[in-house]
KEKE-3310 file (N, C-alpha, C; in steps of 0.2 Angstrom, whole numbers, plus 5000, padded with zeros to 4 digits):
npx = (5157:5151:5158:5151:5145:5147:5139:5126:5124:5124:5113:5102:5103:5097:5084:5067:5058:5056:5067:5067:5077:5079:5077:5087:5098:5097:5100:5113:5120:5124:5123:5108:5109:5121:5119:5109:5117:5126:5118:5114:5126:5130:5120:5122:5135:5133:5125:5134:5144:5137:5131:5123:5112:5103:5101:5087:5076:5061:5044:5046:5058:5073:5079:5086:5086:5084:5093:5084:5089:5093:5083:5078:5087:5086:5072:5073:5081:5073:5061:5066:5064:5052:5042:5033:5016:5001:4992:4976:4969:4975:4971:4957:4956:4961:4952:4941:4945:4947:4934:4927:4933:4937:4942:4942:4953:4946:4933:4936:4939:4927:4919:4926:4926:4937:4952:4962:4975:4988:4988:4985:4996:5005:4999:5001:5015:5018:5014:5002:4990:4987:4987:4973:4969:4959:4945:4931:4923:4927:4940:4949:4962:4960:4960:4965:4966:4981:4989:4998:4992:4982:4989:4995:4984:4980:4971:4965:4957:4947:4934:4933:4933:4927:4909:4906:4903:4889:4888:4895:4893:4884:4891:4883:4876:4885:4888:4882:4888:4901:4901:4898:4909:4919:4915:4913:4915:4923:4912:4911:4917:4906:4904:4908:4897:4897:4892:4884:4886:4895:4890:4897:4908:4910:4907:4908:4918:4926:4940:4953:4962:4976:4976:4977:4971:4956:4958:4952:4948:4948:4955:4956:4962:4955:4952:4959:4950:4952:4958:4951:4946:4948)
npy = (5113:5097:5081:5073:5059:5052:5061:5059:5046:5047:5055:5047:5036:5040:5043:5041:5039:5039:5050:5063:5068:5082:5087:5080:5086:5099:5097:5092:5102:5101:5101:5096:5087:5081:5075:5065:5057:5053:5045:5035:5029:5024:5015:5005:5001:4996:4985:4978:4974:4966:4970:4970:4978:4989:5002:5010:5017:5023:5028:5041:5045:5041:5028:5018:5000:4984:4970:4958:4945:4943:4943:4933:4932:4945:4945:4935:4942:4953:4948:4941:4938:4945:4936:4932:4930:4940:4937:4929:4936:4949:4951:4952:4963:4973:4972:4978:4991:4995:4995:5003:5015:5032:5025:5021:5013:5007:5005:4996:4986:4983:4979:4967:4961:4958:4964:4974:4981:4976:4970:4981:4989:4981:4982:4996:4996:4989:4997:4997:5003:5020:5034:5045:5058:5064:5058:5069:5069:5060:5061:5051:5042:5041:5029:5024:5016:5014:5021:5011:5000:4999:4997:4984:4976:4977:4987:5003:5012:5014:5012:5001:4990:4974:4972:4972:4978:4979:4968:4971:4977:4992:5008:5014:5004:4999:5008:5006:4995:4999:5009:5000:4992:5002:5006:4995:4986:4974:4964:4965:4952:4942:4944:4932:4922:4926:4918:4914:4925:4924:4927:4940:4940:4951:4969:4978:4988:4985:4983:4971:4961:4967:4979:4983:4988:4982:4970:4974:4987:5005:5016:5009:5003:5004:4991:4987:4991:4986:4987:4997:4991:4998)
npz = (4863:4868:4866:4853:4851:4864:4871:4866:4870:4884:4886:4880:4889:4900:4897:4897:4887:4869:4860:4849:4834:4834:4847:4853:4846:4851:4864:4865:4858:4844:4826:4818:4807:4809:4821:4818:4809:4818:4827:4819:4816:4829:4831:4821:4825:4838:4834:4826:4836:4844:4856:4872:4872:4861:4849:4844:4831:4834:4834:4829:4835:4845:4855:4868:4869:4877:4869:4859:4859:4872:4880:4889:4899:4905:4909:4919:4928:4931:4936:4947:4964:4963:4962:4971:4973:4976:4990:4993:5002:5000:4987:4988:4996:4987:4977:4984:4986:4973:4968:4977:4979:4982:4998:5015:5027:5038:5032:5022:5030:5036:5025:5022:5034:5042:5050:5040:5040:5038:5026:5018:5019:5012:4999:4997:4997:4986:4977:4972:4977:4983:4994:4996:5000:5014:5024:5025:5036:5046:5046:5043:5033:5016:5002:4986:4970:4959:4944:4941:4945:4935:4924:4927:4927:4915:4909:4904:4911:4925:4922:4914:4922:4927:4929:4944:4955:4960:4968:4980:4996:5000:5006:5015:5022:5030:5040:5053:5057:5058:5068:5079:5079:5083:5096:5104:5119:5130:5140:5158:5169:5178:5195:5207:5218:5234:5244:5260:5273:5288:5305:5313:5328:5335:5335:5319:5319:5330:5339:5339:5351:5359:5355:5341:5325:5316:5303:5290:5292:5291:5278:5262:5246:5230:5220:5204:5190:5178:5160:5148:5132:5117)
capx = (5152:5153:5159:5144:5143:5146:5134:5120:5123:5122:5106:5098:5103:5092:5078:5061:5054:5060:5069:5068:5084:5079:5077:5094:5103:5097:5103:5120:5123:5127:5118:5103:5111:5127:5116:5106:5122:5129:5114:5114:5132:5130:5115:5126:5141:5130:5123:5140:5147:5132:5130:5117:5107:5103:5098:5081:5072:5054:5039:5049:5063:5078:5079:5089:5082:5088:5092:5079:5093:5095:5076:5077:5091:5083:5066:5075:5083:5068:5056:5069:5061:5045:5037:5028:5010:4997:4988:4969:4967:4977:4967:4950:4956:4962:4946:4936:4948:4946:4927:4924:4938:4941:4939:4946:4954:4940:4927:4938:4939:4920:4917:4929:4925:4943:4957:4966:4980:4994:4987:4985:5003:5008:4997:5005:5022:5018:5012:4995:4986:4990:4983:4969:4966:4956:4937:4930:4919:4930:4948:4953:4965:4957:4965:4963:4971:4986:4990:5002:4987:4978:4994:4996:4978:4979:4966:4967:4953:4943:4927:4934:4933:4920:4903:4906:4901:4883:4889:4898:4888:4884:4894:4877:4874:4891:4889:4880:4894:4907:4900:4898:4916:4923:4912:4912:4920:4921:4908:4915:4915:4901:4907:4906:4892:4901:4889:4881:4891:4895:4889:4903:4908:4910:4905:4913:4923:4929:4947:4955:4966:4983:4975:4978:4964:4954:4962:4949:4946:4952:4955:4959:4964:4950:4955:4960:4944:4954:4959:4945:4949:4944)
capy = (5108:5091:5076:5071:5052:5051:5065:5056:5040:5049:5057:5042:5031:5042:5045:5037:5039:5040:5057:5065:5071:5090:5087:5078:5091:5105:5095:5092:5108:5100:5102:5090:5082:5078:5071:5060:5053:5049:5040:5029:5025:5021:5009:5000:4999:4991:4978:4974:4972:4962:4972:4967:4983:4991:5009:5009:5023:5021:5033:5047:5046:5036:5025:5011:4994:4978:4966:4952:4939:4942:4944:4928:4934:4951:4943:4932:4947:4958:4944:4938:4942:4947:4930:4931:4932:4943:4932:4929:4942:4955:4952:4954:4970:4977:4973:4982:4997:4997:4997:5008:5021:5032:5022:5021:5006:5005:5003:4990:4980:4982:4975:4960:4957:4957:4969:4974:4985:4973:4969:4988:4991:4977:4985:5002:4995:4986:5003:4996:5008:5026:5039:5050:5063:5062:5059:5076:5068:5056:5062:5045:5042:5037:5026:5023:5012:5018:5020:5005:4995:4998:4994:4977:4972:4978:4991:5010:5016:5010:5011:4995:4985:4971:4975:4968:4983:4978:4962:4973:4981:4999:5011:5016:4998:4997:5013:5003:4990:5003:5011:4995:4990:5007:5007:4989:4984:4967:4964:4963:4945:4942:4942:4926:4923:4925:4914:4917:4929:4922:4932:4942:4939:4958:4975:4978:4992:4983:4982:4965:4961:4970:4986:4984:4989:4976:4970:4977:4993:5011:5018:5004:5004:5001:4986:4989:4989:4983:4992:4997:4989:5001)
capz = (4863:4871:4861:4851:4852:4871:4874:4864:4874:4891:4887:4879:4894:4906:4894:4898:4881:4863:4859:4842:4833:4835:4854:4855:4844:4855:4871:4864:4855:4838:4821:4817:4802:4813:4827:4815:4807:4824:4830:4814:4817:4835:4831:4817:4829:4843:4831:4824:4842:4847:4863:4875:4870:4854:4848:4839:4829:4835:4836:4827:4840:4846:4862:4870:4871:4877:4863:4860:4861:4879:4884:4895:4905:4908:4912:4925:4933:4933:4940:4953:4970:4962:4960:4976:4971:4981:4993:4992:5006:4997:4981:4990:4998:4982:4973:4987:4985:4966:4966:4981:4980:4988:5004:5021:5029:5042:5028:5019:5035:5037:5019:5022:5040:5045:5050:5034:5040:5036:5019:5015:5019:5007:4993:4997:4996:4979:4972:4969:4980:4986:4998:4992:5005:5020:5024:5029:5042:5051:5046:5041:5027:5010:4997:4979:4965:4955:4937:4940:4946:4929:4920:4929:4925:4907:4907:4903:4916:4930:4918:4910:4927:4926:4933:4950:4961:4963:4973:4986:5000:5000:5012:5020:5025:5034:5046:5060:5059:5060:5075:5083:5080:5086:5102:5108:5124:5133:5146:5163:5171:5184:5202:5210:5224:5240:5249:5266:5277:5295:5310:5317:5335:5338:5330:5313:5320:5336:5339:5342:5356:5359:5352:5334:5321:5312:5296:5285:5294:5288:5271:5258:5239:5226:5216:5197:5186:5171:5155:5143:5126:5112)
cpx = (5155:5154:5152:5141:5142:5140:5127:5119:5121:5115:5101:5098:5098:5085:5073:5057:5059:5061:5070:5075:5084:5080:5085:5099:5103:5100:5110:5124:5126:5121:5114:5106:5117:5124:5113:5111:5125:5125:5114:5120:5132:5125:5119:5131:5138:5128:5129:5144:5143:5132:5123:5111:5108:5099:5093:5078:5065:5050:5042:5055:5068:5078:5083:5084:5086:5088:5088:5083:5094:5088:5075:5081:5088:5076:5068:5077:5077:5063:5059:5066:5055:5040:5032:5021:5006:4993:4980:4966:4969:4973:4960:4951:4957:4956:4941:4938:4946:4939:4924:4928:4934:4938:4944:4948:4949:4934:4929:4937:4932:4917:4920:4928:4931:4947:4962:4972:4986:4994:4987:4992:5007:5006:5000:5012:5023:5017:5006:4990:4990:4985:4979:4966:4963:4948:4936:4926:4923:4938:4952:4956:4961:4962:4961:4968:4975:4986:4994:4997:4983:4983:4995:4990:4976:4973:4968:4963:4949:4936:4928:4934:4926:4915:4902:4903:4894:4883:4892:4893:4889:4887:4889:4876:4879:4891:4887:4886:4900:4907:4900:4905:4920:4921:4912:4917:4918:4917:4912:4913:4911:4905:4904:4902:4897:4898:4886:4887:4890:4894:4895:4903:4908:4908:4910:4919:4927:4936:4949:4960:4973:4982:4976:4971:4963:4957:4959:4946:4950:4951:4959:4960:4959:4954:4954:4954:4946:4955:4954:4949:4944:4943)
cpy = (5101:5086:5073:5064:5050:5055:5062:5050:5042:5051:5051:5037:5033:5043:5040:5036:5041:5048:5058:5068:5079:5091:5086:5083:5097:5103:5095:5097:5106:5100:5095:5085:5078:5073:5065:5055:5049:5044:5034:5025:5021:5015:5004:4997:4994:4984:4974:4971:4967:4964:4970:4972:4985:4998:5008:5016:5021:5028:5040:5049:5040:5034:5019:5006:4988:4973:4960:4946:4937:4943:4939:4930:4940:4949:4939:4937:4951:4954:4941:4942:4945:4942:4929:4934:4936:4937:4933:4935:4949:4956:4954:4961:4974:4978:4978:4989:5000:4999:5002:5014:5027:5029:5021:5014:5003:5002:4997:4984:4978:4978:4968:4957:4956:4963:4969:4979:4982:4972:4976:4990:4987:4980:4992:5001:4992:4992:5002:5001:5014:5030:5044:5055:5060:5062:5065:5075:5065:5058:5056:5045:5038:5034:5024:5019:5017:5017:5013:4999:4994:4995:4986:4973:4973:4982:4999:5014:5012:5009:5004:4989:4981:4973:4971:4972:4981:4972:4964:4977:4988:5002:5012:5010:4996:5002:5010:4998:4993:5006:5006:4993:4995:5008:5001:4988:4978:4968:4961:4956:4946:4940:4936:4927:4921:4920:4917:4920:4927:4928:4934:4942:4946:4963:4975:4983:4991:4982:4975:4966:4964:4977:4988:4984:4983:4976:4973:4984:4999:5011:5012:5007:5001:4997:4989:4986:4986:4989:4991:4995:4993:4997)
cpz = (4865:4865:4860:4853:4860:4874:4872:4869:4881:4891:4885:4885:4899:4903:4895:4892:4875:4862:4852:4841:4834:4843:4856:4852:4848:4862:4870:4861:4848:4832:4820:4813:4806:4818:4823:4812:4813:4827:4825:4815:4823:4835:4827:4821:4835:4840:4829:4830:4846:4854:4865:4874:4863:4854:4842:4837:4829:4837:4834:4831:4840:4854:4862:4871:4872:4871:4864:4862:4868:4884:4890:4901:4909:4912:4919:4930:4936:4938:4947:4959:4969:4961:4965:4974:4977:4984:4992:4996:5003:4990:4982:4992:4992:4978:4977:4986:4978:4965:4971:4983:4979:4994:5009:5023:5033:5038:5024:5024:5036:5031:5020:5028:5044:5045:5043:5034:5037:5028:5015:5014:5013:5000:4992:4994:4988:4974:4969:4971:4983:4990:4994:4996:5011:5020:5028:5035:5048:5051:5044:5034:5022:5005:4991:4975:4961:4948:4936:4941:4939:4924:4921:4927:4918:4905:4907:4908:4920:4927:4915:4915:4925:4931:4939:4956:4964:4969:4980:4990:5000:5006:5017:5025:5031:5040:5053:5062:5061:5066:5080:5085:5084:5094:5107:5113:5127:5139:5152:5166:5177:5190:5205:5217:5230:5245:5255:5270:5285:5299:5313:5324:5338:5333:5325:5315:5327:5335:5342:5348:5354:5356:5345:5330:5318:5306:5291:5286:5291:5281:5267:5251:5235:5221:5208:5193:5180:5166:5150:5136:5121:5106)
residu = (MET:ALA:ASP:LEU:ARG:PRO:SER:LEU:GLU:ALA:ILE:LEU:MET:VAL:ALA:ASP:GLN:ALA:LEU:ASP:LYS:VAL:THR:LEU:ALA:SER:ALA:VAL:GLY:HIS:PRO:VAL:ASP:ALA:VAL:GLU:GLU:ALA:LEU:THR:ASP:LEU:ALA:ARG:GLU:TYR:ASP:GLU:GLN:ARG:ARG:GLY:PHE:GLU:LEU:ARG:ALA:VAL:ALA:GLY:GLY:TRP:ARG:PHE:TYR:THR:ARG:ASP:ASP:TYR:ALA:GLY:VAL:VAL:GLU:THR:PHE:VAL:LEU:GLU:GLY:GLN:GLN:ALA:ARG:LEU:THR:GLN:ALA:ALA:LEU:GLU:THR:LEU:ALA:VAL:VAL:ALA:TYR:LYS:GLN:PRO:ILE:SER:ARG:ALA:ARG:VAL:SER:ALA:VAL:ARG:GLY:VAL:ASN:VAL:ASP:GLY:VAL:MET:ARG:THR:LEU:LEU:THR:ARG:GLY:LEU:VAL:GLU:GLU:ALA:GLY:GLN:ASP:HIS:GLU:THR:GLY:ALA:ASN:LEU:TYR:ARG:THR:THR:ALA:TYR:PHE:LEU:GLU:ARG:ILE:GLY:ILE:SER:SER:LEU:ASP:GLU:LEU:PRO:ASP:LEU:ALA:PRO:TYR:LEU:PRO:ASP:MET:ASP:ASP:LEU:GLU:ASP:GLU:LEU:VAL:ALA:MET:SER:SER:SER:THR:PRO:GLU:PRO:PRO:ALA:GLU:PRO:ASP:PRO:GLY:PRO:VAL:PRO:GLU:PRO:ASP:ALA:GLU:PRO:ASP:ALA:GLU:PRO:ALA:HIS:GLY:HIS:PRO:ALA:PRO:HIS:SER:GLY:ASP:GLY:THR:GLU:PRO:ASP:ALA:GLY:THR:GLU:ILE:GLY)
# end
């Protein structure tokens, strides 16, 4: 059997929820009574030494917590580098995803009237949205909000969102706009009027002096028509 107290500390250090004494006893291979006594001793020892953490008995189990006295220090550390707020563009994009999910980037762009690729990457990085499969018609990736999004805004389900959906356009109303966005190409510039063409002094295929061909005769190269912009 492993040493009891260090074993309990190691397990509790990686636990993401409170663990009851029976679960801990099974993990460390010690009797339940011995485990309960060790947990109580550890909690008392941490309090006496004024450690930065404490061991609490909560919800029928035991778990490590940071000590309340150092909440300010922990808050500063956790929030450092995380103070940057979402921009207005990101908030608007997140709202569209929340109310119209699952939704593709193209449809979010159609709702907002701007390209949202960069903003969507930010929301994905922040863990506020995630991929939700593909559209069976277009093959485009679909996106939805995450559980972290619900946690951050303080609700337990999307049903608790304020009733704002009626103010967003329906997807059917955007189809024409999406088609136009994907098929539009710039109009080619009008060719300038060359003006009157002077009468040639000789036939078009006549050769000039010295037996050289006319400068514009023979096979030429067609000028570049430009690149189509999709």
